[in-house]
DRENGU-446350 format. One record per residue (C-alpha): residue number from 1; x, y, z. Coordinates in Angstrom, 3 decimals, decimal comma, always signed. Each point is the difference from the previous one (the first is absolute). Example, Ala and Ser with C-alpha at 12.3 -4.5 7.8 and 13.67 -1.06 7.14 Angstrom:
2
<rec num="1" c1="+12,300" c2="-4,500" c3="+7,800"/>
<rec num="2" c1="+1,370" c2="+3,440" c3="-0,660"/>
END
This chain:
190
<rec num="1" c1="-21,867" c2="-35,541" c3="+0,551"/>
<rec num="2" c1="+2,103" c2="-2,076" c3="-2,371"/>
<rec num="3" c1="+0,586" c2="+2,962" c3="-2,339"/>
<rec num="4" c1="+1,947" c2="+2,106" c3="+2,544"/>
<rec num="5" c1="+2,210" c2="-3,010" c3="+0,861"/>
<rec num="6" c1="+0,718" c2="-0,648" c3="-3,701"/>
<rec num="7" c1="+0,813" c2="+3,687" c3="-0,473"/>
<rec num="8" c1="+2,426" c2="-0,107" c3="+2,914"/>
<rec num="9" c1="+1,730" c2="-3,119" c3="-1,356"/>
<rec num="10" c1="+0,345" c2="+1,516" c3="-3,509"/>
<rec num="11" c1="+1,333" c2="+3,275" c3="+1,431"/>
<rec num="12" c1="+2,510" c2="-1,899" c3="+2,141"/>
<rec num="13" c1="+1,227" c2="-1,994" c3="-2,979"/>
<rec num="14" c1="+0,474" c2="+3,155" c3="-2,038"/>
<rec num="15" c1="+2,063" c2="+1,587" c3="+2,758"/>
<rec num="16" c1="+2,324" c2="-2,985" c3="+0,495"/>
<rec num="17" c1="+3,046" c2="+0,220" c3="-2,295"/>
<rec num="18" c1="+0,566" c2="-3,024" c3="-2,206"/>
<rec num="19" c1="+2,923" c2="-2,215" c3="+0,871"/>
<rec num="20" c1="+1,174" c2="-0,646" c3="-3,572"/>
<rec num="21" c1="+0,380" c2="+3,688" c3="-0,888"/>
<rec num="22" c1="+3,456" c2="+1,445" c3="+0,773"/>
<rec num="23" c1="+0,021" c2="+3,035" c3="+2,256"/>
<rec num="24" c1="+0,231" c2="+3,386" c3="-1,668"/>
<rec num="25" c1="+3,071" c2="+1,189" c3="+1,905"/>
<rec num="26" c1="+2,933" c2="-1,919" c3="+1,420"/>
<rec num="27" c1="-0,212" c2="-0,437" c3="+3,730"/>
<rec num="28" c1="+2,287" c2="+2,077" c3="+2,164"/>
<rec num="29" c1="+2,896" c2="-1,814" c3="+1,656"/>
<rec num="30" c1="-0,505" c2="-1,095" c3="+3,585"/>
<rec num="31" c1="+1,977" c2="+2,625" c3="+1,894"/>
<rec num="32" c1="-0,964" c2="-1,572" c3="+3,316"/>
<rec num="33" c1="+2,632" c2="-2,655" c3="-0,684"/>
<rec num="34" c1="+3,236" c2="+1,777" c3="+0,806"/>
<rec num="35" c1="+2,974" c2="-1,819" c3="-1,438"/>
<rec num="36" c1="+3,623" c2="+0,650" c3="-0,850"/>
<rec num="37" c1="+2,124" c2="-2,053" c3="-2,399"/>
<rec num="38" c1="-2,700" c2="-2,669" c3="+0,106"/>
<rec num="39" c1="-0,023" c2="-0,240" c3="+3,809"/>
<rec num="40" c1="-3,218" c2="+0,735" c3="+1,878"/>
<rec num="41" c1="-0,920" c2="-0,214" c3="+3,639"/>
<rec num="42" c1="-2,748" c2="-2,540" c3="+0,471"/>
<rec num="43" c1="+1,698" c2="-2,499" c3="-2,332"/>
<rec num="44" c1="+0,471" c2="-3,557" c3="+1,219"/>
<rec num="45" c1="+3,550" c2="-1,164" c3="+0,690"/>
<rec num="46" c1="-0,204" c2="-2,600" c3="-2,772"/>
<rec num="47" c1="-0,950" c2="+2,787" c3="-2,462"/>
<rec num="48" c1="+2,992" c2="+2,057" c3="+1,124"/>
<rec num="49" c1="+2,319" c2="-2,994" c3="-0,415"/>
<rec num="50" c1="-1,256" c2="-0,551" c3="-3,556"/>
<rec num="51" c1="+0,447" c2="+3,711" c3="-0,771"/>
<rec num="52" c1="+3,581" c2="-0,094" c3="+1,307"/>
<rec num="53" c1="+0,778" c2="-3,048" c3="-2,160"/>
<rec num="54" c1="-1,442" c2="+1,769" c3="-3,053"/>
<rec num="55" c1="+2,339" c2="+2,934" c3="+0,727"/>
<rec num="56" c1="+2,949" c2="-2,391" c3="+0,451"/>
<rec num="57" c1="+0,450" c2="+1,832" c3="+3,284"/>
<rec num="58" c1="+0,725" c2="-2,772" c3="+2,426"/>
<rec num="59" c1="-1,880" c2="-2,079" c3="+2,494"/>
<rec num="60" c1="-2,352" c2="+1,270" c3="+2,690"/>
<rec num="61" c1="+1,345" c2="-1,256" c3="+3,349"/>
<rec num="62" c1="-2,529" c2="-0,002" c3="+2,847"/>
<rec num="63" c1="+0,101" c2="-0,601" c3="+3,749"/>
<rec num="64" c1="-2,990" c2="-0,338" c3="+2,293"/>
<rec num="65" c1="-0,271" c2="+2,205" c3="+3,042"/>
<rec num="66" c1="+0,674" c2="-1,670" c3="+3,332"/>
<rec num="67" c1="-2,654" c2="+2,157" c3="+1,647"/>
<rec num="68" c1="-2,810" c2="-0,471" c3="-2,538"/>
<rec num="69" c1="+0,263" c2="-2,970" c3="-2,363"/>
<rec num="70" c1="-2,393" c2="+1,683" c3="-2,457"/>
<rec num="71" c1="+2,631" c2="+2,656" c3="-0,747"/>
<rec num="72" c1="+2,834" c2="-0,570" c3="-2,472"/>
<rec num="73" c1="+2,918" c2="+2,337" c3="-0,696"/>
<rec num="74" c1="+1,414" c2="-0,486" c3="-3,487"/>
<rec num="75" c1="+2,958" c2="+1,422" c3="-1,937"/>
<rec num="76" c1="+1,451" c2="-0,105" c3="-3,489"/>
<rec num="77" c1="+2,703" c2="+1,763" c3="-1,965"/>
<rec num="78" c1="-1,265" c2="+1,762" c3="-3,113"/>
<rec num="79" c1="+1,585" c2="+0,169" c3="-3,429"/>
<rec num="80" c1="+2,491" c2="+2,871" c3="-0,101"/>
<rec num="81" c1="-0,368" c2="+0,532" c3="-3,755"/>
<rec num="82" c1="-3,764" c2="+0,479" c3="+0,113"/>
<rec num="83" c1="+0,207" c2="+2,412" c3="+2,928"/>
<rec num="84" c1="+3,295" c2="+1,592" c3="-1,082"/>
<rec num="85" c1="+1,415" c2="-0,666" c3="+3,450"/>
<rec num="86" c1="+0,055" c2="-2,563" c3="+2,793"/>
<rec num="87" c1="-3,329" c2="-0,395" c3="+1,734"/>
<rec num="88" c1="-1,579" c2="-2,203" c3="+2,611"/>
<rec num="89" c1="-3,583" c2="-1,168" c3="+0,362"/>
<rec num="90" c1="-1,551" c2="-0,439" c3="+3,455"/>
<rec num="91" c1="-3,461" c2="-1,455" c3="+0,538"/>
<rec num="92" c1="-2,049" c2="-0,307" c3="+3,177"/>
<rec num="93" c1="-2,791" c2="-2,482" c3="-0,629"/>
<rec num="94" c1="-2,916" c2="-1,038" c3="+2,152"/>
<rec num="95" c1="-1,461" c2="-3,426" c3="-0,801"/>
<rec num="96" c1="+2,141" c2="+0,007" c3="-3,202"/>
<rec num="97" c1="-1,450" c2="+3,341" c3="-1,220"/>
<rec num="98" c1="+2,335" c2="+2,993" c3="-0,317"/>
<rec num="99" c1="-1,039" c2="+2,781" c3="+2,341"/>
<rec num="100" c1="+3,164" c2="+2,050" c3="-0,498"/>
<rec num="101" c1="+2,496" c2="-0,110" c3="-2,865"/>
<rec num="102" c1="+3,114" c2="+2,178" c3="-0,132"/>
<rec num="103" c1="+2,459" c2="+0,322" c3="-2,859"/>
<rec num="104" c1="+3,116" c2="+1,875" c3="+1,055"/>
<rec num="105" c1="+3,429" c2="+0,776" c3="-1,325"/>
<rec num="106" c1="+2,595" c2="+2,450" c3="-1,259"/>
<rec num="107" c1="-1,178" c2="+1,382" c3="-3,329"/>
<rec num="108" c1="+1,873" c2="+1,131" c3="-3,079"/>
<rec num="109" c1="-0,069" c2="+3,729" c3="-0,716"/>
<rec num="110" c1="-3,158" c2="+0,149" c3="-2,128"/>
<rec num="111" c1="-1,809" c2="-2,998" c3="+1,478"/>
<rec num="112" c1="-1,740" c2="+1,923" c3="+2,794"/>
<rec num="113" c1="-1,487" c2="+2,425" c3="-2,521"/>
<rec num="114" c1="-1,090" c2="-2,944" c3="-2,144"/>
<rec num="115" c1="-1,732" c2="-1,610" c3="+3,022"/>
<rec num="116" c1="-1,716" c2="+3,305" c3="+0,871"/>
<rec num="117" c1="-1,133" c2="+0,596" c3="-3,586"/>
<rec num="118" c1="-1,322" c2="-3,556" c3="-0,293"/>
<rec num="119" c1="-2,011" c2="+0,286" c3="+3,218"/>
<rec num="120" c1="-1,339" c2="+3,483" c3="-0,828"/>
<rec num="121" c1="-1,048" c2="-1,141" c3="-3,468"/>
<rec num="122" c1="-1,787" c2="-3,016" c3="+1,406"/>
<rec num="123" c1="-1,555" c2="+1,479" c3="+3,145"/>
<rec num="124" c1="+0,069" c2="+3,786" c3="-0,416"/>
<rec num="125" c1="+2,205" c2="+2,813" c3="+1,216"/>
<rec num="126" c1="+0,403" c2="+0,497" c3="+3,712"/>
<rec num="127" c1="+2,199" c2="+2,475" c3="+1,776"/>
<rec num="128" c1="+3,270" c2="-1,162" c3="+1,476"/>
<rec num="129" c1="+0,305" c2="+0,536" c3="+3,750"/>
<rec num="130" c1="+3,190" c2="+0,045" c3="+1,962"/>
<rec num="131" c1="+0,944" c2="-0,811" c3="+3,542"/>
<rec num="132" c1="+3,587" c2="+0,885" c3="+0,744"/>
<rec num="133" c1="+2,181" c2="-1,410" c3="-2,771"/>
<rec num="134" c1="-2,644" c2="-2,443" c3="-1,203"/>
<rec num="135" c1="-2,664" c2="+0,628" c3="-2,657"/>
<rec num="136" c1="-3,130" c2="-1,959" c3="-0,823"/>
<rec num="137" c1="-3,034" c2="-0,206" c3="-2,247"/>
<rec num="138" c1="-3,052" c2="-2,053" c3="+0,906"/>
<rec num="139" c1="-3,063" c2="-1,349" c3="-1,806"/>
<rec num="140" c1="-2,982" c2="-1,536" c3="+1,829"/>
<rec num="141" c1="-2,859" c2="-1,958" c3="-1,599"/>
<rec num="142" c1="-2,750" c2="-1,949" c3="+1,799"/>
<rec num="143" c1="+2,013" c2="-1,122" c3="+2,998"/>
<rec num="144" c1="+3,238" c2="-0,412" c3="-1,928"/>
<rec num="145" c1="+3,046" c2="+2,260" c3="+0,095"/>
<rec num="146" c1="+3,083" c2="+0,408" c3="-2,190"/>
<rec num="147" c1="+2,833" c2="+2,197" c3="+1,266"/>
<rec num="148" c1="+3,179" c2="+1,028" c3="-1,821"/>
<rec num="149" c1="+2,693" c2="+1,169" c3="+2,440"/>
<rec num="150" c1="+3,483" c2="+1,274" c3="-0,835"/>
<rec num="151" c1="+3,036" c2="+1,709" c3="+1,519"/>
<rec num="152" c1="+3,630" c2="+0,681" c3="-0,767"/>
<rec num="153" c1="+2,365" c2="-2,182" c3="+1,980"/>
<rec num="154" c1="+3,742" c2="+0,421" c3="-0,497"/>
<rec num="155" c1="-0,668" c2="+1,664" c3="-3,352"/>
<rec num="156" c1="-2,225" c2="-2,825" c3="-1,279"/>
<rec num="157" c1="-3,772" c2="-0,073" c3="-0,483"/>
<rec num="158" c1="-1,542" c2="-2,581" c3="+2,289"/>
<rec num="159" c1="-3,666" c2="-0,642" c3="-0,758"/>
<rec num="160" c1="-2,781" c2="-2,351" c3="+0,952"/>
<rec num="161" c1="-3,501" c2="-0,743" c3="-1,154"/>
<rec num="162" c1="-2,353" c2="-1,372" c3="+2,636"/>
<rec num="163" c1="-3,318" c2="-1,608" c3="-0,873"/>
<rec num="164" c1="-2,454" c2="-0,538" c3="+2,847"/>
<rec num="165" c1="-3,364" c2="-1,736" c3="-0,104"/>
<rec num="166" c1="-1,880" c2="+1,253" c3="+3,038"/>
<rec num="167" c1="-2,751" c2="-2,564" c3="-0,482"/>
<rec num="168" c1="+2,497" c2="-2,843" c3="+0,494"/>
<rec num="169" c1="+1,450" c2="+1,656" c3="+3,102"/>
<rec num="170" c1="-3,448" c2="+0,782" c3="+1,417"/>
<rec num="171" c1="-1,209" c2="-3,587" c3="-0,510"/>
<rec num="172" c1="+3,135" c2="-1,335" c3="+1,676"/>
<rec num="173" c1="-0,411" c2="+2,407" c3="+2,917"/>
<rec num="174" c1="-3,670" c2="-0,869" c3="+0,504"/>
<rec num="175" c1="+0,507" c2="-3,754" c3="-0,147"/>
<rec num="176" c1="+3,346" c2="-0,136" c3="+1,735"/>
<rec num="177" c1="-0,516" c2="+1,152" c3="+3,548"/>
<rec num="178" c1="-0,740" c2="-3,439" c3="+1,425"/>
<rec num="179" c1="+2,296" c2="-1,762" c3="-2,474"/>
<rec num="180" c1="+3,027" c2="+2,097" c3="+0,949"/>
<rec num="181" c1="-0,672" c2="-0,398" c3="+3,723"/>
<rec num="182" c1="-0,261" c2="-3,786" c3="-0,404"/>
<rec num="183" c1="+3,196" c2="-0,080" c3="-2,065"/>
<rec num="184" c1="+1,841" c2="+2,113" c3="+2,591"/>
<rec num="185" c1="-1,082" c2="-2,176" c3="+2,923"/>
<rec num="186" c1="+0,901" c2="-3,149" c3="-1,949"/>
<rec num="187" c1="+3,460" c2="+1,387" c3="-0,793"/>
<rec num="188" c1="+0,644" c2="+0,652" c3="+3,716"/>
<rec num="189" c1="-0,632" c2="-3,666" c3="+0,819"/>
<rec num="190" c1="+2,515" c2="-1,380" c3="-2,472"/>
END
């Protein structure tokens, strides 16, 4: 009886890869993490503030929602040189975790094509869809979404990149029903 157990242990040890041996091939990048210019939905607000400081882009200014104190709306101005145009950053965070991030602004002539090429290189080619005068491309990975939207407005290219982490929004929605109702009733008594 001991011989079959020993055989099983030896076979298991032979099948387990050793930890000190480097892997044969480099691991593929995690494409489930959708990010743009270092911003990713699901990041904590303190991480976003550090990233903005590293870009010399300005300070993240946040205000808490009056309806639900767990929700913060944040804004920052982004570096015009890096983006080749003026851009704004908007963040909707639940419990200090970014559920939605939007970067938006008027882009220089070639900047939209640079943004598209960067995203297609990183996440793959997707067809552009239009609705009226507005166009968009969208990538979805494991509950996360990145959408590039653009249109011509008064002869200028206006574009935005939205990053959404559905897991953050879903968790907020599931846990927030009673919290929002309590916050709303408390705000009526003030």
